NUKOL-183219 format. One record per residue (C-alpha): x, y, z. Coordinates in pm, whole numbers, plus 50000, padded with zeros to 5 digits. Layout:
% NUKOL-183219
XYZ
...
% end
This chain:
% NUKOL-183219
743121645795222
745291629395481
747251660995548
744411679895591
743571659895891
747021663496040
747171701096019
745381723496262
745511754496079
743531755395740
745701781195583
748661761795648
747411733095490
746261750695180
749741767495168
751621731995225
749341715294932
750321738694659
753971741294762
753871774694896
755001793795227
753181819495414
754421853395436
752541866295712
754101840795969
756551811795923
753941789996076
755281758895937
758781762096077
759571745396389
759521769096689
762941777796824
761261799597116
761971785397459
759291776497704
760731798697962
760631826897685
756771815997630
756181818597990
757551853598056
755801867597773
752261855697935
753531873098236
754431905598070
751161906697909
749431900498241
751401926998391
750501949498106
746481945198195
747151950098571
748911983098507
746691992998242
749712002298003
751371987997704
754811994797582
757381979797307
758311953297575
754691937797546
754661942797179
757831920997169
755801892997400
753111892697144
755731886496872
757541859997067
754121842097129
753251842296767
756171829096640
755731799396865
752331789996720
753501753696627
754241745496979
751921771097164
748681759897336
746561787097458
743661778997725
740591799597824
742181820498089
745001831597837
742651839597591
740421860897835
743941879397923
744101885397535
740611898297530
741031918397837
744031935897678
742101943997348
738921958297528
740371978997789
739502013197750
742672027697932
745032006997729
746442024197408
747621995797178
749692001996839
748021993696541
750631964896482
749651947796800
746041940496692
746831916596406
749121898996665
746301893696926
743941882396653
746441856596562
746771846696903
742931842296952
742761820496622
745561799096775
743221795897070
739981785896881
741921758996656
743971744096918
741351742097193
739411710297187
736141728697305
736841763897438
734301778397682
731101789697510
731151821697735
734651830797656
733761823997294
730661846397299
732831872497497
735511870997226
732851875496946
731471904997158
734741921697157
735771914396807
732391932296707
733341962996878
736971963496744
735621960496389
733251987096443
735672009596559
738242000596302
735841996395989
735922033995882
739462041996029
742902036495853
742812003195657
745511979695733
745531945095527
747151925395783
744731933696039
741601926595821
743061891795683
743611882196042
740261895396129
738281871895842
740521842995936
739481844396329
735741853096221
735501822496003
737221801996270
734541813796544
731851808196345
733131771296268
733811761896651
731191739496794
730861758997143
729881789096971
726351800897019
724041805396723
723791843096811
727541845296811
728071823296471
725331850096302
727391877896439
730441864096319
729281856895968
727541889695901
730561910496024
732961886195794
730401891795496
730631930795548
734471930395563
734661911195251
732091928895062
733561962195143
737281956695184
738071926694960
740551945194750
742311958195060
742391926195238
744051910094930
746371936694857
749201911894929
749541876894777
750801863795115
747261871895279
745071857395036
745481819395212
744151836895534
741311852395386
740101817595203
740871799195529
738571821495689
735771816795414
736351780795431
735581780995807
732521802795738
731211777095462
731661747995703
729601765095953
726371746796043
724221777595956
722801777895593
721681810895579
724891829095498
726061799895267
724891814194964
726111849895035
729591836895128
729871814994803
728981847594610
731501866994774
734151839794717
733471833894360
732181868694258
734761891894329
737691879594136
736781896793844
736121930694023
739101937894159
742531947994017
744601930694288
746821900294185
744101873494275
743971857893919
747201837393962
747751797793913
748511795294275
745351813494403
743231790594150
744731761494331
743941776094677
740471777194546
740291742694412
741781725994766
739431748394962
736531734294769
738121702094862
738171709595240
734801725695248
732871694495082
735061669595308
733451688595607
729951689795443
730171653695385
731621646095755
728441667095866
725941649695621
725051683495518
723061676595191
721351706795179
724381728295188
725891705694924
722861711194693
723051746094762
726671747194642
725421726794315
722811753094226
724691784594301
728341774894162
727731745393931
724421753593744
724171791493778
724861813093438
728451812193361
728791846893368
727701852793718
731121842993870
734941845793751
735671816993525
738991805593654
737391803894011
734331782193906
736931758693702
738991754993995
736001749294252
734471722393991
737861705893994
737851705094343
734531689794335
735511660494118
738751657394295
736731653594608
734311627594447
737261606994295
739091606894633
736071598894864
733561582494637
731021600594878
727371593294780
726341629294894
728611640094589
728001616194320
725191639894185
727541668994150
729911649993881
728251656493585
727351693493645
731001697693751
732191683693432
729951703593234
730931735193391
734311730293327
733781718992962
731361749392914
734211772593010
736881754492806
734671755292486
733981792492539
737891797892572
738681779392284
736241797992045
737461831892211
741171820892158
740751817491792
739451855591775
741521871992032
743021902591919
743901926192190
746851919992400
744551919392714
742171893892581
745031871692500
746431874592838
742981866593013
742681838592781
746171826392853
745701824693234
742291806993197
743721781592949
746241771293254
743781773493485
741581747593250
744591724993204
745851726193588
742471720893715
741881689093492
745161674493618
744251680193971
740631664493965
741261630393867
739351610093603
736991632993374
734611620993113
735441628992755
734521665192602
735901677792290
736291712592436
738561697092691
740831677892443
741171712292239
741821731992561
744441707492684
746211706692358
746311745592325
747521750792693
750211724092633
751411742192320
751081777792362
751181781292763
753211749092896
755751747192630
755291782992464
758601778492268
757421793791941
756391827292142
759801826792323
761621818591994
759941847791804
760681872692098
764221864392054
764401864591688
762911900691698
765261912191941
768141905991669
770601894991936
769991925992145
769011928792523
767581894792589
767811900192960
764151902093015
763371870892790
765821852593010
763891863293324
760741850393183
762031818793074
763601811893416
760401821093582
758481798193364
760611771193429
759921774893824
756231779193739
753291756893884
751971752193534
755471739293400
755861716093687
752461698693607
753361693893281
753801657393295
750191652193459
748291673993210
749921656092927
748541623293084
745111638393087
745481650892740
746461616792627
743211600392803
740961626092646
742541618392297
742031580992330
738211585992437
737811613292165
736361606591805
738251602691483
737941637091356
738971653591681
741921629591722
743241637291402
742871673991451
744931673091762
747661648891603
747931675391341
748411702291595
751111683591761
753061671291440
752881709691323
754261720891642
757211697091641
758181711691273
757661747391394
759991740891702
762561725391471
762551756991227
762541780591482
764981769691720
767331762091470
767331800891412
767581808391767
770441784391821
772571802391541
771821836591687
772721824392060
775501803391955
778181825892111
776441836892418
777431826492748
774281832192967
771831806193079
769091813992816
769801785592566
770071758992847
766731767592992
765231771092659
766391733992610
765071724492933
761641736692815
761971719392499
763261686992653
760001684692849
758141691492533
759891663792361
758771639392644
755251652992589
755211644592227
756871609692302
754021602492528
751471615192281
752811595792027
752731562692228
748931570492323
748621575591944
750441543991806
748761521992076
745191532291990
745551534591601
748311511591487
746911479291413
743371490291486
740551492291237
741601524491083
742511524590688
746351508290618
746941540690417
745981561590715
748261541290918
751181546190705
750761580490687
750491585191067
753771563591099
755721588290867
754271617591060
755441605391386
758931596691251
759101631291101
757871645591445
760651627991611
763341637291385
762361675991472
762611670991831
765711645891821
768031674891930
765941676992248
766361639292342
768711634992655
767781602892784
767061567392636
762981564792703
761391530192676
758231546992547
760161564792297
761531529092172
758331515092178
756881542091930
759961539591699
759681500791676
755911503791621
755941525791343
759091516891156
757571482491108
754921500090905
757221519990699
759701495790635
757351473490473
755971496190218
757491515289928
755041544989957
755761552590295
759391545890267
759411571189997
757341595890172
759441593690478
762641600890262
761281630090087
760391646190424
764421650590465
765681685190415
767261689190090
771121690490025
770881727789949
768761732790263
771331714390487
774491735990373
772781768790348
772051793090659
768461789390777
765901818390813
766011853790675
768641878490581
768971884090963
771671855990972
773631865590652
776231883290851
776651855791109
779281826191039
777401795290946
779081759090891
776551729390848
778891707891041
778511729191329
774591730591322
773881708091603
769961710691569
770171703991217
772661676391279
770741658291533
767691656991303
769791641291006
771101617991245
767741604391323
767071599890922
770501580390919
769411555791161
766111550891032
767071548990662
768771515390688
765861499690838
763821504690519
766141503290270
764851474790097
761671490190009
763421522689885
763411527189499
767351527789384
766351559589197
765411576889524
768351565489698
770651581089434
769411611589398
767871620389745
769661598990020
773071593789836
774291631389832
773111636990221
775061605490302
778231615390148
777871649490308
777531636790648
780361610390589
782501642190627
780761654090964
783611657891253
781351639391503
782181602591449
778471588891565
777231609291282
779911598491022
779341562391119
775381563291070
776421577690703
778431547690658
775601522090819
773641537390556
776071529590251
776251493690417
772721490290397
772291499290054
775051479589922
773561447190100
770241452689987
768321442689709
769381404189703
767271399189369
769491396189084
767041409388833
767511443389021
769771457188748
769301494288800
770151488489183
773441469989090
774691497788872
773861522289118
776061505489360
778841501889138
778881538089090
778571548489434
781651526089546
784141547189357
783081580389537
782351561689873
785991546489882
787651582789772
785211601390019
786071576390297
789861572090246
790851607090197
789171618990544
790871586690711
792031590990986
790921625491100
787071624691010
786231589190881
786021565591168
787501533191094
784431511091193
782661529990925
784861527190655
785871490290725
782081481790749
781521495990390
784561478690254
783441447290381
779721450190261
780761461389912
783381431489851
780541408089996
777611420889790
778981431789477
779041409489187
782341388189126
784981404688986
783671436788998
785921467588886
784811487389190
786051462189426
789621462489221
789411500189270
788891495689644
791541475089695
793981495889512
792841525189706
793101508890015
797121497889935
797691534489830
796301545890172
798131523090352
801511531190182
800671567490253
800161559490612
803231536490656
805531564090493
805511588690769
805881561491045
809111567891213
808531542991486
806581512791443
806681505591819
804771536591879
801301551891818
800331535691487
796711525791554
795141541891230
797901523791032
797371490591207
793781490491191
793761495090777
796551470890772
794551445290961
791581453490720
793401444690389
794601412690553
791081402990645
790111411290290
792261378190184
789521356390330
786731377890204
787331388089832
786281364989561
788701343989360
788771366389077
790071395689284
792081374589519
795411371789310
795231411689260
795011416089653
797601391089741
800201407989453
799461443589590
799811432689947
803151416089857
804371447389695
803411469389989
805101444590250
808431441790130
808771478090122
808191481390485
811041482590737
811851451890928
809461461691211
806541468491015
807361434490805
807421412991111
804141428991264
802491423790930
803701388390877
802821377891231
799341387191163
799351370390855
800341336191016
797971337591284
795161347691042
795901320690784
796371295491071
792831301391179
791461303090816
788771272490778
788561278990376
790171248690257
789991263689908
792021292289931
794301282890233
797121264490051
797431294089809
797741316290108
800191291390286
802401292990004
802161328089950
802971337790273
805821314090278
807591331289979
806621365390117
808411356790456
811521343990268
811631376390052
811391396690378
814191379290536
816881387090271
818741419590309
818161446690100
820681443489819
819451405289768
815831417489757
816681438289490
818371412389305
815321390789357
812951417689220
813091404688868
812031370088982
808301356689010
806691344589320
804111315789214
801181310189446
800331275089507
797341264989317
793691266789480
791851235289404
791581226789056
794481245188888
792941239088542
789681254988670
791121285788866
794721290788693
795741304288991
799221286088953
800331315888703
799731342188953
802681360089047
803621385089296
806341406789115
808401426189362
% end
């Protein structure tokens, strides 16, 4: 309420606190009118009264003064001048001048510390006469809204007599009851009207209090003007806050009790639901901010009033059929959720929890509704949809998504287990629906250049944040608590699946996201059934490679590798699976994971391909128990296809880091002398020979070839003793066929690697081998050909009788 105390004009404060701007005057803009212009304007008006004439020049003077309201101060003599101008029977004023004169009198009342009671009573007399004359004449909404504002301010001023206050309140009620629709015809005038009502409700007289409350809360459903909007709801909320603060300051417990009885305890059908909800939220906001004893007894009635409206709304939402009912329910859902986000701490009610969930999934993040409209358009004219999406992005309810989500999570934590499980399922189902629908929409919009896709993703990105925040609340409350272990595992899998569906919309690194991932993976990676359940939730190979959706998309070009929405989801799986590979049955990996892993090894996006290689590495490295015969057998089988699949796409698609990690893993973790290791080495050498054959200049760009050569050389220190002789022979055959520049590069790398080798068992053999290899490479071509029939013996490694490596030769 700090801003309230600094703002003289209530309507300006109301506008500023909801982030709006007054359309009647630019009251919050700094005045650019000079002091000389203001002085001249007053002089012109005095001349007008003296001459008993009013012309266009005088009208401009009124405009000059009104536009200077921030810096303008009006004293009693100047107010009397304005009143004389208004009351003179000889001066014919244009209709436009009346609203300006009323505005200037309003500035006088609000800025004057204590206006003269005589001048105030005179002003009331003039106004009553003015309104009685115009009451049945041509109606102008600006004039009447300024009149309501001024009448309310006059009833609120302390120097007004009781008679004048009563007269003001009576006329104000009459105007509102007869012409509320006219007065509020323009959205920009509603703050003025509400401010006038706010002043009137703060008047010390109680006899009009209930009547004005009835006008404020009873007229909203009785007009067809655009009163029912979120912004107007917020105006009601903050108006209630302002009025209650004044009642607290004046210790008006009697009017507080009247407010409680009429608004919070009256039958719900007496007043418009959205206005009453906002008023109740204003009560709670004031209580939470001031903790005033005078209001504490209003907390429970205010909370119950919102809960009753929310409960009725949920029941009507489920049964809504007509579009008008759905539209009304939609608006009320937004009001309830926004009210709860503004009022501070609220006790738990099941109806509030479900209402917030419904609002988040259908009103704040209405992705399913938008996707349906797009798909039904068959890629036709989407201009209207694009405009609607843009408007939603700038709407008040969307901007409050974060605070509404926070209230929702608080209500969830305080709820019972049944209700918690219900809303959990709503959120998880929503995630899967968003994935399924947006994947189709993204395909439909893939060739469009407009901003519809971008704006849709902005909404979905915020929805992703909502899901993360909710999932964090769920994990903190449930995981590790007293609920059954099976339920914790099921919940962990549901969260992982939901995150996978929303992964495409993750645009930043969130600590909350990582906290949730760590919490749920801890459960899944230690339990086989949870691991299996998670893997089974992956889309099948057929679903991944086929077009999504109905026959509508059959004419569209589709490639699984360009489906970014699906790729993002599968990347999530590829990153999570390695963490729970130890608990995964070999049969499950072979039938479900392996086909998808090999598919995405061929994905053109390198981080996706690398993630697939990481899955292979994790599986090859898993199952340290030697009795896992099924797992070992599957590893042997997979290596052959893995090597073929990886090398045929290198270097265009296969990232070197991926294939290097895979090869390193298989030579370390497969049984010694495994046939698949021999196959891998032969394939690597063939690939390097193929890469080397097209190199023209060994000083140029040969990075892919150089990396693969380095991998082969690194294997000299990794492969087991049974495989080492074959690797040495193949390497020697390859190196001596290289041109001199290539030989020198490889030999330099070999010298350095062997020099740094700590393996005292194999180092002597490698030293002897590289010396022989260096000698052969130093011979000219004819000499090398003559030596080709000879044998280069490797030095013995340790006990020659045991290892029999002294007979290993590298035939050139």
